[in-house]
C-alpha positions as CSV (number, residue, x, y, z in Angstrom):
1,M,0.0,0.0,0.1
2,G,2.7,2.4,0.8
3,A,4.3,2.1,-2.7
4,S,1.0,3.0,-4.3
5,L,0.8,6.1,-2.1
6,N,4.5,7.0,-3.0
7,V,5.4,6.7,0.8
8,P,9.0,5.6,1.7
9,D,9.6,2.4,3.3
10,L,10.2,3.4,7.0
11,R,12.4,0.3,7.4
12,S,14.8,1.3,4.6
13,R,18.5,2.3,5.1
14,K,17.6,5.7,3.5
15,I,15.1,6.6,6.2
16,Q,16.9,5.0,9.1
17,Q,20.0,6.9,8.3
18,Q,18.3,10.2,8.8
19,D,19.1,12.0,12.0
20,D,16.4,12.6,14.7
21,A,16.4,16.4,13.7
22,T,15.6,15.6,10.0
23,L,12.8,13.1,11.0
24,R,11.5,15.8,13.5
25,R,11.5,18.5,10.7
26,I,9.7,16.2,8.2
27,I,7.1,15.2,10.9
28,L,6.4,18.8,11.9
29,E,6.8,20.6,8.5
30,G,5.8,17.8,6.1
31,K,7.6,16.9,3.0
32,G,6.3,16.3,-0.5
33,D,2.8,15.0,-0.3
34,M,3.0,14.5,3.4
35,P,1.2,17.2,5.3
36,T,2.5,19.1,8.3
37,F,1.7,17.8,11.8
38,K,3.1,20.7,13.7
39,R,-0.4,21.6,15.2
40,D,-1.3,17.9,15.9
41,F,1.7,16.8,18.1
42,D,3.7,18.1,20.9
43,E,7.3,17.6,21.4
44,E,6.8,14.4,23.5
45,E,4.6,12.9,20.9
46,V,7.1,13.7,18.1
47,D,9.7,12.1,20.2
48,R,7.5,9.0,20.4
49,L,7.0,9.0,16.6
50,I,10.6,9.1,15.9
51,E,11.1,6.2,18.3
52,L,8.3,4.4,16.3
53,V,10.2,5.0,13.0
54,R,13.5,3.8,14.6
55,S,11.8,0.5,15.7
56,F,11.1,-0.2,12.1
57,A,14.8,-0.6,11.3
58,R,15.5,-3.8,9.4
59,R,17.3,-6.3,11.3
60,E,19.2,-9.4,9.9
61,G,16.7,-12.2,9.8
62,D,13.5,-10.0,9.6
63,A,10.8,-11.7,7.7
64,G,8.3,-9.8,5.7
65,D,5.8,-7.2,6.9
66,A,4.8,-9.2,10.0
67,S,8.0,-7.8,11.7
68,L,6.5,-4.4,11.3
69,L,3.5,-4.9,13.5
70,P,3.7,-3.2,16.9
71,P,3.0,-5.4,20.0
72,R,-0.7,-5.5,20.6
73,S,-0.5,-3.7,23.8
74,A,1.0,-0.7,21.9
75,T,-2.2,-0.2,20.0
76,A,-4.9,-1.6,22.2
77,T,-6.0,1.9,23.2
78,G,-5.8,3.2,19.5
79,R,-2.9,5.3,20.7
80,P,0.4,3.9,19.3
81,L,3.3,3.8,21.8
82,G,1.6,6.0,24.4
83,L,0.4,8.8,22.3
84,R,-2.4,10.8,24.2
85,R,-4.7,10.7,21.2
86,P,-5.0,8.7,18.1
87,I,-3.0,9.7,15.1
88,S,-5.3,11.0,12.4
89,A,-4.6,13.1,9.2
90,P,-5.1,16.8,9.7
91,Q,-8.3,18.4,8.5
92,H,-7.4,21.1,5.8
93,S,-10.1,23.6,4.8
């Protein structure tokens, strides 16, 4: 699905080699077709999103997309990795 939306593979070396400041800027300011999220997330939430992206790093022996699924406990509330509210696309008018 990501490929059809022209979304980079968050497991890829290209993404994983980005420093945290670059990932933070992309999350907050957007890039390409990705919208800005600066009004949606506070600093702590952005830190958690960066941790989430880092958790997708490919490891030797990873098998397919199943390795990308977060533990059930991380999403049981609909709030991945302790975010205070569910992640949703910003509403643009």
